[in-house]
VORO-964479 format. One record per residue (C-alpha): residue number from 1; residue in three letters; x, y, z. Coordinates in Angstrom, 3 decimals. Example, Ala and Ser with C-alpha at 12.3 -4.5 7.8 and 13.67 -1.06 7.14 Angstrom:
// VORO-964479
num:1 residu:ALA px:12.300 py:-4.500 pz:7.800
num:2 residu:SER px:13.670 py:-1.060 pz:7.140
***
This chain:
// VORO-964479
num:1 residu:UNK px:-31.025 py:285.913 pz:19.212
num:2 residu:UNK px:-32.541 py:283.510 pz:16.647
num:3 residu:UNK px:-30.614 py:285.306 pz:13.915
num:4 residu:UNK px:-27.316 py:284.935 pz:15.806
num:5 residu:UNK px:-27.911 py:281.214 pz:16.287
num:6 residu:UNK px:-28.655 py:280.764 pz:12.587
num:7 residu:UNK px:-25.493 py:282.653 pz:11.657
num:8 residu:UNK px:-23.440 py:280.510 pz:14.039
num:9 residu:UNK px:-24.967 py:277.313 pz:12.643
num:10 residu:UNK px:-24.214 py:278.441 pz:9.105
num:11 residu:UNK px:-20.631 py:279.201 pz:10.078
num:12 residu:UNK px:-20.243 py:275.811 pz:11.731
num:13 residu:UNK px:-21.723 py:274.052 pz:8.703
num:14 residu:UNK px:-19.434 py:275.975 pz:6.371
num:15 residu:UNK px:-16.451 py:275.187 pz:8.555
num:16 residu:UNK px:-17.420 py:271.531 pz:8.620
num:17 residu:UNK px:-17.700 py:271.517 pz:4.840
num:18 residu:UNK px:-14.257 py:273.036 pz:4.485
num:19 residu:UNK px:-12.763 py:270.461 pz:6.844
num:20 residu:UNK px:-14.519 py:267.617 pz:5.043
num:21 residu:UNK px:-13.291 py:268.783 pz:1.649
num:22 residu:UNK px:-9.747 py:268.799 pz:2.953
num:23 residu:UNK px:-10.170 py:265.261 pz:4.263
num:24 residu:UNK px:-9.360 py:266.199 pz:7.844
num:25 residu:UNK px:-11.781 py:266.885 pz:10.677
num:26 residu:UNK px:-14.847 py:266.366 pz:8.473
num:27 residu:UNK px:-13.998 py:262.682 pz:7.987
num:28 residu:UNK px:-11.798 py:260.476 pz:5.906
num:29 residu:UNK px:-10.805 py:261.629 pz:2.437
num:30 residu:UNK px:-11.684 py:259.319 pz:-0.437
num:31 residu:UNK px:-8.941 py:258.304 pz:-2.871
num:32 residu:UNK px:-10.290 py:256.927 pz:-6.149
num:33 residu:UNK px:-8.313 py:254.340 pz:-8.133
num:34 residu:UNK px:-8.760 py:253.396 pz:-11.798
num:35 residu:UNK px:-9.690 py:249.706 pz:-11.659
num:36 residu:UNK px:-8.619 py:248.751 pz:-15.158
num:37 residu:UNK px:-9.425 py:245.436 pz:-16.782
num:38 residu:UNK px:-6.392 py:243.323 pz:-15.870
num:39 residu:UNK px:-5.441 py:241.642 pz:-12.607
num:40 residu:UNK px:-2.095 py:243.231 pz:-11.797
num:41 residu:UNK px:-3.395 py:246.812 pz:-11.703
num:42 residu:UNK px:-6.322 py:245.797 pz:-9.492
num:43 residu:UNK px:-3.912 py:244.201 pz:-7.019
num:44 residu:UNK px:-1.630 py:247.260 pz:-7.058
num:45 residu:UNK px:-4.642 py:249.450 pz:-6.313
num:46 residu:UNK px:-5.441 py:247.402 pz:-3.236
num:47 residu:UNK px:-1.835 py:247.274 pz:-2.039
num:48 residu:UNK px:-1.755 py:251.066 pz:-1.975
num:49 residu:UNK px:-5.254 py:251.231 pz:-0.507
num:50 residu:UNK px:-4.286 py:248.924 pz:2.360
num:51 residu:UNK px:-1.195 py:250.985 pz:3.154
num:52 residu:UNK px:-2.937 py:254.359 pz:3.121
num:53 residu:UNK px:-6.014 py:253.158 pz:5.013
num:54 residu:UNK px:-4.034 py:251.379 pz:7.718
num:55 residu:UNK px:-0.681 py:253.120 pz:7.826
num:56 residu:UNK px:-1.141 py:256.881 pz:7.467
num:57 residu:UNK px:-2.101 py:259.296 pz:10.238
num:58 residu:UNK px:-4.438 py:261.205 pz:7.921
num:59 residu:UNK px:-7.636 py:259.258 pz:7.375
num:60 residu:UNK px:-8.253 py:257.904 pz:3.890
num:61 residu:UNK px:-10.743 py:255.543 pz:2.302
num:62 residu:UNK px:-10.266 py:253.923 pz:-1.085
num:63 residu:UNK px:-12.734 py:253.533 pz:-3.911
num:64 residu:UNK px:-12.192 py:251.590 pz:-7.132
num:65 residu:UNK px:-13.817 py:252.646 pz:-10.406
num:66 residu:UNK px:-13.860 py:249.975 pz:-13.143
num:67 residu:UNK px:-13.348 py:250.980 pz:-16.751
num:68 residu:UNK px:-11.267 py:250.831 pz:-19.898
num:69 residu:UNK px:-8.010 py:252.686 pz:-20.436
num:70 residu:UNK px:-9.173 py:255.793 pz:-22.310
num:71 residu:UNK px:-12.305 py:256.459 pz:-20.174
num:72 residu:UNK px:-10.198 py:256.022 pz:-17.039
num:73 residu:UNK px:-7.591 py:258.481 pz:-18.280
num:74 residu:UNK px:-10.363 py:260.951 pz:-19.060
num:75 residu:UNK px:-11.624 py:260.499 pz:-15.501
num:76 residu:UNK px:-8.100 py:260.988 pz:-14.195
num:77 residu:UNK px:-7.718 py:264.224 pz:-16.156
num:78 residu:UNK px:-11.024 py:265.722 pz:-15.003
num:79 residu:UNK px:-10.598 py:264.721 pz:-11.361
num:80 residu:UNK px:-13.147 py:261.915 pz:-11.094
num:81 residu:UNK px:-10.244 py:259.488 pz:-10.599
num:82 residu:UNK px:-7.148 py:260.177 pz:-8.516
num:83 residu:UNK px:-4.693 py:257.380 pz:-9.361
num:84 residu:UNK px:-3.803 py:255.094 pz:-12.277
num:85 residu:UNK px:-1.275 py:252.536 pz:-10.996
num:86 residu:UNK px:-0.419 py:251.060 pz:-14.434
num:87 residu:UNK px:-0.510 py:253.532 pz:-17.309
num:88 residu:UNK px:0.816 py:251.391 pz:-20.218
num:89 residu:UNK px:0.737 py:254.740 pz:-21.997
num:90 residu:UNK px:3.119 py:253.709 pz:-24.778
num:91 residu:UNK px:0.031 py:252.076 pz:-26.269
num:92 residu:UNK px:-1.993 py:255.342 pz:-26.231
num:93 residu:UNK px:0.761 py:257.933 pz:-26.470
num:94 residu:UNK px:-1.278 py:260.692 pz:-28.164
num:95 residu:UNK px:-3.829 py:260.822 pz:-25.340
num:96 residu:UNK px:-1.071 py:260.695 pz:-22.718
num:97 residu:UNK px:0.884 py:263.534 pz:-24.306
num:98 residu:UNK px:-2.247 py:265.673 pz:-24.644
num:99 residu:UNK px:-3.092 py:265.418 pz:-20.932
num:100 residu:UNK px:0.518 py:265.832 pz:-19.852
num:101 residu:UNK px:0.810 py:268.989 pz:-21.965
num:102 residu:UNK px:-2.374 py:270.429 pz:-20.449
num:103 residu:UNK px:-1.113 py:269.636 pz:-16.949
num:104 residu:UNK px:-4.262 py:267.685 pz:-16.051
num:105 residu:UNK px:-2.283 py:264.607 pz:-15.033
num:106 residu:UNK px:1.102 py:264.082 pz:-13.379
num:107 residu:UNK px:3.474 py:261.193 pz:-14.062
num:108 residu:UNK px:5.122 py:259.951 pz:-10.847
num:109 residu:UNK px:7.432 py:257.475 pz:-12.555
num:110 residu:UNK px:7.592 py:253.754 pz:-13.183
num:111 residu:UNK px:5.678 py:251.104 pz:-11.304
num:112 residu:UNK px:7.432 py:248.432 pz:-13.384
num:113 residu:UNK px:10.724 py:248.909 pz:-15.245
num:114 residu:UNK px:9.095 py:247.707 pz:-18.459
num:115 residu:UNK px:6.266 py:245.579 pz:-19.770
num:116 residu:UNK px:7.493 py:242.845 pz:-22.133
num:117 residu:UNK px:5.005 py:242.188 pz:-24.927
num:118 residu:UNK px:5.171 py:240.208 pz:-28.143
num:119 residu:UNK px:4.249 py:236.879 pz:-29.756
num:120 residu:UNK px:4.880 py:233.820 pz:-27.621
num:121 residu:UNK px:5.019 py:230.053 pz:-28.104
num:122 residu:UNK px:5.459 py:227.394 pz:-25.410
num:123 residu:UNK px:9.181 py:226.792 pz:-25.026
num:124 residu:UNK px:8.688 py:223.056 pz:-25.556
num:125 residu:UNK px:7.556 py:223.785 pz:-29.135
num:126 residu:UNK px:11.173 py:224.687 pz:-29.928
num:127 residu:UNK px:13.197 py:222.832 pz:-27.300
num:128 residu:UNK px:10.941 py:219.969 pz:-26.271
num:129 residu:UNK px:10.342 py:218.954 pz:-22.659
num:130 residu:UNK px:11.862 py:215.590 pz:-21.652
num:131 residu:UNK px:10.085 py:215.664 pz:-18.280
num:132 residu:UNK px:6.750 py:215.540 pz:-20.143
num:133 residu:UNK px:7.942 py:213.322 pz:-22.958
num:134 residu:UNK px:7.587 py:216.136 pz:-25.498
num:135 residu:UNK px:9.950 py:216.167 pz:-28.464
num:136 residu:UNK px:10.858 py:219.475 pz:-30.172
num:137 residu:UNK px:8.127 py:220.271 pz:-32.679
num:138 residu:UNK px:9.719 py:223.238 pz:-34.455
num:139 residu:UNK px:13.436 py:223.201 pz:-33.566
num:140 residu:UNK px:14.235 py:225.799 pz:-36.235
num:141 residu:UNK px:11.510 py:228.242 pz:-35.227
num:142 residu:UNK px:13.456 py:231.416 pz:-34.516
num:143 residu:UNK px:11.331 py:234.289 pz:-35.839
num:144 residu:UNK px:7.849 py:234.982 pz:-37.177
num:145 residu:UNK px:9.284 py:234.467 pz:-40.680
num:146 residu:UNK px:9.634 py:230.780 pz:-39.830
num:147 residu:UNK px:5.990 py:230.355 pz:-38.818
num:148 residu:UNK px:4.692 py:229.499 pz:-42.345
num:149 residu:UNK px:6.873 py:226.372 pz:-42.365
num:150 residu:UNK px:5.173 py:225.155 pz:-39.227
num:151 residu:UNK px:1.613 py:226.386 pz:-39.759
num:152 residu:UNK px:0.156 py:222.870 pz:-39.388
num:153 residu:UNK px:1.340 py:222.742 pz:-35.760
num:154 residu:UNK px:-0.926 py:225.714 pz:-35.004
num:155 residu:UNK px:-3.913 py:224.432 pz:-36.999
num:156 residu:UNK px:-7.137 py:226.427 pz:-36.731
num:157 residu:UNK px:-9.767 py:223.967 pz:-35.394
num:158 residu:UNK px:-12.412 py:225.709 pz:-37.521
num:159 residu:UNK px:-10.289 py:225.870 pz:-40.686
num:160 residu:UNK px:-7.841 py:222.936 pz:-41.012
num:161 residu:UNK px:-6.218 py:224.488 pz:-44.078
num:162 residu:UNK px:-4.646 py:227.283 pz:-42.010
num:163 residu:UNK px:-2.943 py:227.903 pz:-38.713
num:164 residu:UNK px:-4.240 py:230.279 pz:-36.045
num:165 residu:UNK px:-2.476 py:233.223 pz:-34.391
num:166 residu:UNK px:-3.957 py:235.152 pz:-31.464
num:167 residu:UNK px:-3.256 py:238.811 pz:-32.217
num:168 residu:UNK px:-4.643 py:240.476 pz:-29.089
num:169 residu:UNK px:-7.873 py:241.634 pz:-27.527
num:170 residu:UNK px:-10.689 py:243.343 pz:-29.401
num:171 residu:UNK px:-10.516 py:247.110 pz:-28.882
num:172 residu:UNK px:-6.921 py:247.239 pz:-27.633
num:173 residu:UNK px:-4.532 py:249.627 pz:-29.379
num:174 residu:UNK px:-1.793 py:246.986 pz:-29.482
num:175 residu:UNK px:-4.084 py:244.620 pz:-31.428
num:176 residu:UNK px:-4.097 py:247.053 pz:-34.338
num:177 residu:UNK px:-0.277 py:247.022 pz:-34.316
num:178 residu:UNK px:-0.257 py:243.219 pz:-34.339
num:179 residu:UNK px:-2.692 py:243.082 pz:-37.253
num:180 residu:UNK px:-0.507 py:245.426 pz:-39.276
num:181 residu:UNK px:2.548 py:243.301 pz:-38.506
num:182 residu:UNK px:0.624 py:240.145 pz:-39.491
num:183 residu:UNK px:-0.177 py:241.683 pz:-42.878
num:184 residu:UNK px:3.335 py:243.031 pz:-43.373
num:185 residu:UNK px:4.794 py:239.541 pz:-42.834
num:186 residu:UNK px:2.358 py:238.035 pz:-45.346
num:187 residu:UNK px:1.088 py:235.551 pz:-42.783
num:188 residu:UNK px:-2.486 py:235.653 pz:-44.055
num:189 residu:UNK px:-1.652 py:233.006 pz:-46.677
num:190 residu:UNK px:-0.931 py:230.492 pz:-43.916
num:191 residu:UNK px:-2.758 py:231.701 pz:-40.809
num:192 residu:UNK px:-6.093 py:233.037 pz:-39.666
num:193 residu:UNK px:-6.298 py:235.825 pz:-37.115
num:194 residu:UNK px:-7.947 py:235.304 pz:-33.736
num:195 residu:UNK px:-9.030 py:238.426 pz:-31.810
num:196 residu:UNK px:-11.197 py:237.430 pz:-28.811
num:197 residu:UNK px:-13.089 py:239.865 pz:-26.652
num:198 residu:UNK px:-11.142 py:239.347 pz:-23.421
num:199 residu:UNK px:-7.700 py:238.459 pz:-22.121
num:200 residu:UNK px:-9.293 py:235.622 pz:-20.125
num:201 residu:UNK px:-10.450 py:234.006 pz:-23.377
num:202 residu:UNK px:-6.934 py:234.133 pz:-24.853
num:203 residu:UNK px:-5.343 py:232.873 pz:-21.628
num:204 residu:UNK px:-7.744 py:229.922 pz:-21.601
num:205 residu:UNK px:-6.596 py:228.827 pz:-25.067
num:206 residu:UNK px:-2.938 py:229.172 pz:-24.084
num:207 residu:UNK px:-3.439 py:227.238 pz:-20.868
num:208 residu:UNK px:-5.436 py:224.492 pz:-22.566
num:209 residu:UNK px:-2.821 py:223.978 pz:-25.295
num:210 residu:UNK px:-0.016 py:223.981 pz:-22.720
num:211 residu:UNK px:-1.711 py:221.350 pz:-20.536
num:212 residu:UNK px:-2.139 py:219.087 pz:-23.594
num:213 residu:UNK px:1.442 py:219.693 pz:-24.734
num:214 residu:UNK px:0.273 py:221.221 pz:-28.008
num:215 residu:UNK px:1.515 py:224.179 pz:-30.038
num:216 residu:UNK px:0.112 py:227.698 pz:-29.530
num:217 residu:UNK px:1.201 py:231.094 pz:-30.841
num:218 residu:UNK px:-0.057 py:234.559 pz:-30.093
num:219 residu:UNK px:0.358 py:237.966 pz:-28.522
num:220 residu:UNK px:0.754 py:238.167 pz:-24.757
num:221 residu:UNK px:2.423 py:240.362 pz:-22.190
num:222 residu:UNK px:3.918 py:240.405 pz:-18.719
num:223 residu:UNK px:3.211 py:240.578 pz:-15.860
num:224 residu:UNK px:0.320 py:238.118 pz:-15.831
num:225 residu:UNK px:-0.527 py:235.092 pz:-13.693
num:226 residu:UNK px:-0.204 py:232.673 pz:-16.584
num:227 residu:UNK px:3.341 py:233.847 pz:-17.326
num:228 residu:UNK px:4.184 py:233.146 pz:-13.708
num:229 residu:UNK px:3.504 py:229.447 pz:-14.182
num:230 residu:UNK px:3.963 py:228.599 pz:-17.883
num:231 residu:UNK px:7.343 py:228.504 pz:-19.608
num:232 residu:UNK px:6.705 py:230.621 pz:-22.696
num:233 residu:UNK px:9.210 py:231.894 pz:-25.264
num:234 residu:UNK px:8.859 py:235.193 pz:-27.133
num:235 residu:UNK px:9.783 py:235.220 pz:-30.818
num:236 residu:UNK px:12.430 py:237.981 pz:-30.749
num:237 residu:UNK px:11.372 py:239.800 pz:-33.932
num:238 residu:UNK px:7.809 py:240.207 pz:-32.627
num:239 residu:UNK px:8.893 py:241.984 pz:-29.470
num:240 residu:UNK px:7.070 py:245.280 pz:-29.233
num:241 residu:UNK px:8.766 py:248.221 pz:-27.527
num:242 residu:UNK px:8.526 py:247.610 pz:-23.774
num:243 residu:UNK px:5.500 py:249.497 pz:-22.510
num:244 residu:UNK px:5.909 py:252.345 pz:-20.046
num:245 residu:UNK px:4.024 py:251.207 pz:-16.954
num:246 residu:UNK px:3.962 py:254.360 pz:-14.879
num:247 residu:UNK px:1.898 py:255.735 pz:-12.010
num:248 residu:UNK px:-0.293 py:258.662 pz:-13.069
num:249 residu:UNK px:-2.277 py:260.935 pz:-10.759
num:250 residu:UNK px:-4.670 py:263.833 pz:-11.103
num:251 residu:UNK px:-2.901 py:267.187 pz:-10.911
num:252 residu:UNK px:-4.600 py:268.123 pz:-7.625
num:253 residu:UNK px:-3.633 py:265.011 pz:-5.654
num:254 residu:UNK px:-0.255 py:266.332 pz:-4.395
num:255 residu:UNK px:-2.090 py:269.174 pz:-2.662
num:256 residu:UNK px:-4.969 py:267.077 pz:-1.355
num:257 residu:UNK px:-2.975 py:264.038 pz:-0.237
num:258 residu:UNK px:0.761 py:264.775 pz:-0.199
num:259 residu:UNK px:1.502 py:261.779 pz:2.063
num:260 residu:UNK px:-0.149 py:259.439 pz:-0.440
num:261 residu:UNK px:1.821 py:260.949 pz:-3.316
num:262 residu:UNK px:5.103 py:260.502 pz:-1.431
num:263 residu:UNK px:4.398 py:256.766 pz:-1.183
num:264 residu:UNK px:3.496 py:256.570 pz:-4.863
num:265 residu:UNK px:6.756 py:258.263 pz:-5.839
num:266 residu:UNK px:8.662 py:255.451 pz:-4.110
num:267 residu:UNK px:6.354 py:252.645 pz:-5.228
num:268 residu:UNK px:8.284 py:250.281 pz:-7.480
num:269 residu:UNK px:7.961 py:246.611 pz:-8.433
num:270 residu:UNK px:9.365 py:244.226 pz:-11.045
num:271 residu:UNK px:7.816 py:241.926 pz:-13.610
num:272 residu:UNK px:8.998 py:238.926 pz:-11.559
num:273 residu:UNK px:7.262 py:240.254 pz:-8.424
num:274 residu:UNK px:4.032 py:240.782 pz:-10.334
num:275 residu:UNK px:4.149 py:237.322 pz:-11.875
num:276 residu:UNK px:4.735 py:235.973 pz:-8.359
num:277 residu:UNK px:1.727 py:237.587 pz:-6.676
num:278 residu:UNK px:-0.504 py:236.904 pz:-9.684
num:279 residu:UNK px:0.474 py:233.222 pz:-9.638
num:280 residu:UNK px:-0.279 py:233.125 pz:-5.887
num:281 residu:UNK px:-3.638 py:234.797 pz:-6.539
num:282 residu:UNK px:-4.556 py:232.134 pz:-9.051
num:283 residu:UNK px:-3.174 py:229.142 pz:-7.135
num:284 residu:UNK px:-4.770 py:230.110 pz:-3.832
num:285 residu:UNK px:-7.995 py:231.391 pz:-5.424
num:286 residu:UNK px:-7.554 py:234.827 pz:-3.842
num:287 residu:UNK px:-9.557 py:237.911 pz:-4.695
num:288 residu:UNK px:-7.722 py:241.149 pz:-5.464
num:289 residu:UNK px:-7.639 py:242.281 pz:-1.837
num:290 residu:UNK px:-6.424 py:238.841 pz:-0.773
num:291 residu:UNK px:-3.607 py:239.015 pz:-3.323
num:292 residu:UNK px:-2.641 py:242.465 pz:-2.018
num:293 residu:UNK px:-2.489 py:241.144 pz:1.543
num:294 residu:UNK px:-0.467 py:238.151 pz:0.304
num:295 residu:UNK px:2.044 py:240.545 pz:-1.240
num:296 residu:UNK px:2.239 py:242.732 pz:1.871
num:297 residu:UNK px:2.805 py:239.700 pz:4.097
num:298 residu:UNK px:5.309 py:237.977 pz:1.818
num:299 residu:UNK px:7.238 py:240.915 pz:0.358
num:300 residu:UNK px:7.849 py:243.084 pz:3.396
num:301 residu:UNK px:11.351 py:243.609 pz:2.041
num:302 residu:UNK px:9.811 py:245.524 pz:-0.877
num:303 residu:UNK px:6.956 py:247.654 pz:0.450
num:304 residu:UNK px:8.729 py:248.813 pz:3.598
num:305 residu:UNK px:11.082 py:250.718 pz:1.286
num:306 residu:UNK px:8.161 py:252.916 pz:0.212
num:307 residu:UNK px:7.141 py:254.127 pz:3.678
num:308 residu:UNK px:8.716 py:255.353 pz:6.900
num:309 residu:UNK px:9.099 py:253.171 pz:9.988
num:310 residu:UNK px:5.957 py:254.424 pz:11.723
num:311 residu:UNK px:3.757 py:253.765 pz:8.721
num:312 residu:UNK px:5.332 py:250.329 pz:8.291
num:313 residu:UNK px:4.667 py:249.515 pz:11.947
num:314 residu:UNK px:0.972 py:250.387 pz:11.657
num:315 residu:UNK px:0.571 py:248.379 pz:8.449
num:316 residu:UNK px:2.299 py:245.357 pz:10.025
num:317 residu:UNK px:-0.047 py:245.573 pz:13.014
num:318 residu:UNK px:-3.057 py:245.556 pz:10.664
num:319 residu:UNK px:-1.653 py:242.595 pz:8.737
num:320 residu:UNK px:-1.120 py:240.657 pz:11.968
num:321 residu:UNK px:-4.842 py:240.954 pz:12.655
num:322 residu:UNK px:-5.835 py:239.544 pz:9.249
***
């Protein structure tokens, strides 16, 4: 009799394990997001998390794993991470192509139609801003080739004999491209290179110069909160190829969570939408989850296109209780 009971207990435990692994009767299934180092992707992660946790009949919980691009893609390929909401894989194409060829990751298509990136100056540097009493400083500034004529506008505070150009963030693939372009254009005779350790450090210099009505030049990209509130102009010849900002998932996710994948296939935003929710995040001092809820409450016209009516109804009910 004791033996029979033990066998039955083992069977029940095994059955429970099987159910748990499938994310059904054993409890909610965990979906792991790559929490990369910029704001927009962290908000996208929480938008999806809110929808799947509150809107789907299958039970899901979300987890967010912080990390850089390449480690996160490695985690995505080996199954430690399920979803990357913003791939920007044009900037690390070799790694992307390797994992796509092996079948370890799946590309579900674009989150954003493109990611503008290049060298920006405040628009008032070229056109002036009568509302702020700012006269045009460099009315003939059209391309990076014109920058040497105006280097004194962008004076390096630590080296008054040269201007200063912000070429990107230390460790980013795009920074290497900007450095090569800087050298190709022969700008080293007139400018020093600035390569801070974080995007927040670069944004702070841009914001500070803008508030004082001073000149600033450097690499930046969209969508970002600061581009949602500052009027910046990209020098056309510095425009890098628009980055592919796609949604990548681990190869096993369609089997484990097909309802989640169906939402991700329909998930689509624009640069303007991202600038909008990032500006709201900054203005209202929201955390990433707060910004996601702001988006869900204010852009119902967008996210309801990704889900069916029943899912939308459950998400709206959850939002009403916030």
